[in-house]
Short mmCIF file of the C-alpha atoms (twelve columns), coordinates in Angstrom:
data_MODEL
# 
_entry.id   MODEL 
# 
loop_
_atom_site.group_PDB 
_atom_site.id 
_atom_site.type_symbol 
_atom_site.label_atom_id 
_atom_site.label_alt_id 
_atom_site.label_comp_id 
_atom_site.label_asym_id 
_atom_site.label_seq_id 
_atom_site.Cartn_x 
_atom_site.Cartn_y 
_atom_site.Cartn_z 
_atom_site.pdbx_PDB_model_num 
ATOM 1   C CA . MET A 1   -222.061 138.916 -65.744 1 
ATOM 2   C CA . GLU A 2   -219.799 139.072 -62.499 1 
ATOM 3   C CA . ALA A 3   -221.333 138.691 -59.182 1 
ATOM 4   C CA . THR A 4   -221.237 141.676 -57.153 1 
ATOM 5   C CA . THR A 5   -221.308 139.891 -53.879 1 
ATOM 6   C CA . GLN A 6   -219.543 137.058 -51.931 1 
ATOM 7   C CA . PRO A 7   -220.908 133.563 -52.569 1 
ATOM 8   C CA . VAL A 8   -223.621 132.192 -50.412 1 
ATOM 9   C CA . THR A 9   -223.492 129.116 -48.642 1 
ATOM 10  C CA . VAL A 10  -226.389 126.669 -47.351 1 
ATOM 11  C CA . GLN A 11  -226.052 123.227 -45.705 1 
ATOM 12  C CA . ALA A 12  -227.926 120.326 -43.948 1 
ATOM 13  C CA . ASN A 13  -226.930 117.245 -42.297 1 
ATOM 14  C CA . ILE A 14  -228.698 114.193 -43.705 1 
ATOM 15  C CA . ASN A 15  -229.291 111.151 -41.949 1 
ATOM 16  C CA . ALA A 16  -228.397 108.700 -44.627 1 
ATOM 17  C CA . PRO A 17  -224.898 107.416 -45.863 1 
ATOM 18  C CA . VAL A 18  -222.899 109.441 -48.566 1 
ATOM 19  C CA . ALA A 19  -223.607 107.272 -51.565 1 
ATOM 20  C CA . ASP A 20  -227.547 107.108 -50.897 1 
ATOM 21  C CA . VAL A 21  -227.364 111.057 -50.594 1 
ATOM 22  C CA . TRP A 22  -225.388 111.165 -53.736 1 
ATOM 23  C CA . ASN A 23  -227.717 109.000 -55.576 1 
ATOM 24  C CA . LYS A 24  -230.721 110.959 -54.587 1 
ATOM 25  C CA . TRP A 25  -229.108 114.274 -55.344 1 
ATOM 26  C CA . ASN A 26  -228.003 113.162 -58.755 1 
ATOM 27  C CA . ALA A 27  -230.577 110.821 -60.340 1 
ATOM 28  C CA . PRO A 28  -233.261 112.498 -62.383 1 
ATOM 29  C CA . GLU A 29  -235.964 110.295 -60.763 1 
ATOM 30  C CA . HIS A 30  -235.077 111.432 -57.396 1 
ATOM 31  C CA . ILE A 31  -234.634 115.008 -58.480 1 
ATOM 32  C CA . THR A 32  -238.049 115.488 -59.557 1 
ATOM 33  C CA . GLN A 33  -239.158 114.396 -56.092 1 
ATOM 34  C CA . TRP A 34  -237.321 117.288 -54.064 1 
ATOM 35  C CA . CYS A 35  -236.039 119.972 -56.231 1 
ATOM 36  C CA . PHE A 36  -238.435 122.815 -55.491 1 
ATOM 37  C CA . ALA A 37  -238.814 125.146 -52.471 1 
ATOM 38  C CA . SER A 38  -242.413 124.673 -51.277 1 
ATOM 39  C CA . ASP A 39  -245.261 122.321 -51.665 1 
ATOM 40  C CA . ASP A 40  -247.106 124.572 -54.238 1 
ATOM 41  C CA . TRP A 41  -244.190 124.076 -56.679 1 
ATOM 42  C CA . HIS A 42  -242.794 120.774 -58.377 1 
ATOM 43  C CA . ALA A 43  -240.162 119.716 -60.680 1 
ATOM 44  C CA . PRO A 44  -241.767 118.084 -63.506 1 
ATOM 45  C CA . PHE A 45  -238.525 117.421 -65.518 1 
ATOM 46  C CA . SER A 46  -234.905 116.729 -64.898 1 
ATOM 47  C CA . GLU A 47  -231.826 115.403 -66.673 1 
ATOM 48  C CA . ASN A 48  -228.490 114.914 -65.388 1 
ATOM 49  C CA . ASP A 49  -225.235 113.951 -66.897 1 
ATOM 50  C CA . VAL A 50  -222.851 113.905 -64.052 1 
ATOM 51  C CA . ARG A 51  -219.575 114.105 -65.536 1 
ATOM 52  C CA . VAL A 52  -216.944 117.049 -66.451 1 
ATOM 53  C CA . GLY A 53  -218.666 118.688 -69.458 1 
ATOM 54  C CA . GLY A 54  -222.047 117.062 -68.946 1 
ATOM 55  C CA . SER A 55  -225.095 119.364 -68.170 1 
ATOM 56  C CA . ILE A 56  -227.944 119.219 -65.551 1 
ATOM 57  C CA . LYS A 57  -231.041 120.729 -66.219 1 
ATOM 58  C CA . THR A 58  -234.283 120.752 -64.052 1 
ATOM 59  C CA . THR A 59  -237.674 122.379 -64.647 1 
ATOM 60  C CA . MET A 60  -239.150 123.941 -61.658 1 
ATOM 61  C CA . ALA A 61  -242.862 125.112 -61.838 1 
ATOM 62  C CA . ALA A 62  -245.643 126.317 -59.704 1 
ATOM 63  C CA . LYS A 63  -248.205 123.508 -59.571 1 
ATOM 64  C CA . ASP A 64  -251.047 125.905 -60.814 1 
ATOM 65  C CA . GLY A 65  -249.167 126.490 -64.007 1 
ATOM 66  C CA . SER A 66  -248.741 130.242 -63.289 1 
ATOM 67  C CA . PHE A 67  -244.779 130.190 -63.537 1 
ATOM 68  C CA . SER A 68  -241.935 127.867 -64.483 1 
ATOM 69  C CA . PHE A 69  -238.192 128.135 -65.299 1 
ATOM 70  C CA . ASP A 70  -235.309 125.671 -66.309 1 
ATOM 71  C CA . PHE A 71  -232.367 125.516 -63.826 1 
ATOM 72  C CA . GLY A 72  -229.181 124.233 -65.429 1 
ATOM 73  C CA . GLY A 73  -225.561 124.324 -65.993 1 
ATOM 74  C CA . THR A 74  -222.471 122.329 -66.958 1 
ATOM 75  C CA . TYR A 75  -220.234 120.458 -64.623 1 
ATOM 76  C CA . THR A 76  -216.734 121.638 -64.385 1 
ATOM 77  C CA . GLU A 77  -215.665 119.073 -61.494 1 
ATOM 78  C CA . VAL A 78  -217.032 115.952 -60.396 1 
ATOM 79  C CA . GLU A 79  -215.597 113.610 -57.636 1 
ATOM 80  C CA . GLU A 80  -218.113 110.667 -57.102 1 
ATOM 81  C CA . ASN A 81  -219.651 110.774 -53.525 1 
ATOM 82  C CA . ARG A 82  -217.500 113.708 -52.662 1 
ATOM 83  C CA . TYR A 83  -217.808 117.114 -54.815 1 
ATOM 84  C CA . LEU A 84  -219.697 118.670 -57.569 1 
ATOM 85  C CA . ALA A 85  -218.963 122.122 -59.277 1 
ATOM 86  C CA . TYR A 86  -220.993 123.476 -62.102 1 
ATOM 87  C CA . THR A 87  -221.329 126.738 -64.006 1 
ATOM 88  C CA . LEU A 88  -224.938 127.895 -64.603 1 
ATOM 89  C CA . GLY A 89  -226.144 129.448 -67.942 1 
ATOM 90  C CA . ASP A 90  -225.439 133.002 -66.702 1 
ATOM 91  C CA . GLY A 91  -221.798 132.153 -65.627 1 
ATOM 92  C CA . ARG A 92  -222.438 132.088 -61.835 1 
ATOM 93  C CA . LYS A 93  -220.649 129.195 -60.061 1 
ATOM 94  C CA . VAL A 94  -222.132 126.458 -57.878 1 
ATOM 95  C CA . THR A 95  -220.326 123.794 -55.729 1 
ATOM 96  C CA . VAL A 96  -221.692 121.011 -53.631 1 
ATOM 97  C CA . LEU A 97  -219.652 119.219 -51.087 1 
ATOM 98  C CA . PHE A 98  -220.981 115.848 -49.790 1 
ATOM 99  C CA . GLU A 99  -219.184 114.947 -46.419 1 
ATOM 100 C CA . GLN A 100 -219.509 111.824 -44.299 1 
ATOM 101 C CA . ASP A 101 -220.438 112.941 -40.746 1 
ATOM 102 C CA . GLY A 102 -220.684 109.990 -38.436 1 
ATOM 103 C CA . ASP A 103 -223.595 107.633 -39.866 1 
ATOM 104 C CA . GLY A 104 -224.937 110.760 -41.886 1 
ATOM 105 C CA . THR A 105 -223.784 113.141 -44.509 1 
ATOM 106 C CA . LYS A 106 -223.098 116.871 -44.565 1 
ATOM 107 C CA . VAL A 107 -224.195 118.636 -47.715 1 
ATOM 108 C CA . VAL A 108 -222.697 122.111 -48.083 1 
ATOM 109 C CA . GLU A 109 -223.902 123.920 -51.251 1 
ATOM 110 C CA . THR A 110 -222.225 127.251 -52.360 1 
ATOM 111 C CA . PHE A 111 -223.358 129.495 -55.073 1 
ATOM 112 C CA . ASP A 112 -222.834 132.888 -56.706 1 
ATOM 113 C CA . PRO A 113 -225.894 135.095 -56.056 1 
ATOM 114 C CA . GLU A 114 -227.670 136.758 -58.843 1 
ATOM 115 C CA . ASN A 115 -228.244 140.445 -59.006 1 
ATOM 116 C CA . THR A 116 -232.001 140.667 -59.261 1 
ATOM 117 C CA . HIS A 117 -233.353 139.355 -55.924 1 
ATOM 118 C CA . PRO A 118 -232.028 140.272 -52.346 1 
ATOM 119 C CA . VAL A 119 -229.146 137.878 -51.228 1 
ATOM 120 C CA . GLU A 120 -231.249 136.802 -48.128 1 
ATOM 121 C CA . PHE A 121 -234.042 135.848 -50.336 1 
ATOM 122 C CA . GLN A 122 -231.805 133.556 -52.606 1 
ATOM 123 C CA . GLN A 123 -230.231 132.121 -49.588 1 
ATOM 124 C CA . ALA A 124 -233.607 131.215 -48.096 1 
ATOM 125 C CA . GLY A 125 -234.718 129.744 -51.448 1 
ATOM 126 C CA . TRP A 126 -231.776 127.551 -51.836 1 
ATOM 127 C CA . GLN A 127 -231.881 126.627 -48.158 1 
ATOM 128 C CA . ALA A 128 -235.810 125.619 -48.562 1 
ATOM 129 C CA . ILE A 129 -234.778 123.324 -51.500 1 
ATOM 130 C CA . LEU A 130 -231.769 121.879 -49.501 1 
ATOM 131 C CA . ASP A 131 -234.333 121.228 -46.498 1 
ATOM 132 C CA . ASN A 132 -236.770 119.665 -48.807 1 
ATOM 133 C CA . PHE A 133 -234.009 117.384 -50.245 1 
ATOM 134 C CA . LYS A 134 -233.145 116.456 -46.544 1 
ATOM 135 C CA . LYS A 135 -236.708 115.379 -45.738 1 
ATOM 136 C CA . TYR A 136 -236.851 113.280 -49.035 1 
ATOM 137 C CA . ALA A 137 -233.293 111.747 -48.666 1 
ATOM 138 C CA . GLU A 138 -234.308 110.611 -45.166 1 
ATOM 139 C CA . GLN A 139 -237.418 108.776 -45.918 1 
# 
């Protein structure tokens, strides 16, 4: 399904070196520690094969068990410590840029919004997850 609106971008400046940020973004044992938007959610499962043609799958779930879903896609581009691009199961595209910024790393994530929820809601959700990643990556 074609997206009807422009891609949406969220970003964060992480106070950690690029290689460290890349590892915490991509390693499943790290993904399960940060890939959720609020403290009443968690990510009980993740697998990630970071290569062109490889796939990523993360389960996001409400801690009370009321709701869960799998977020996943297939990588179309991978440049270690620099860039990821993948296509979600519904055909939407996501890119993630990792850019050295002084002693830290700027992470810029761009995604095609879906047509169910308002774009502002989606942007806030993705930004909340990215902010959670920042908090985790800086520990």
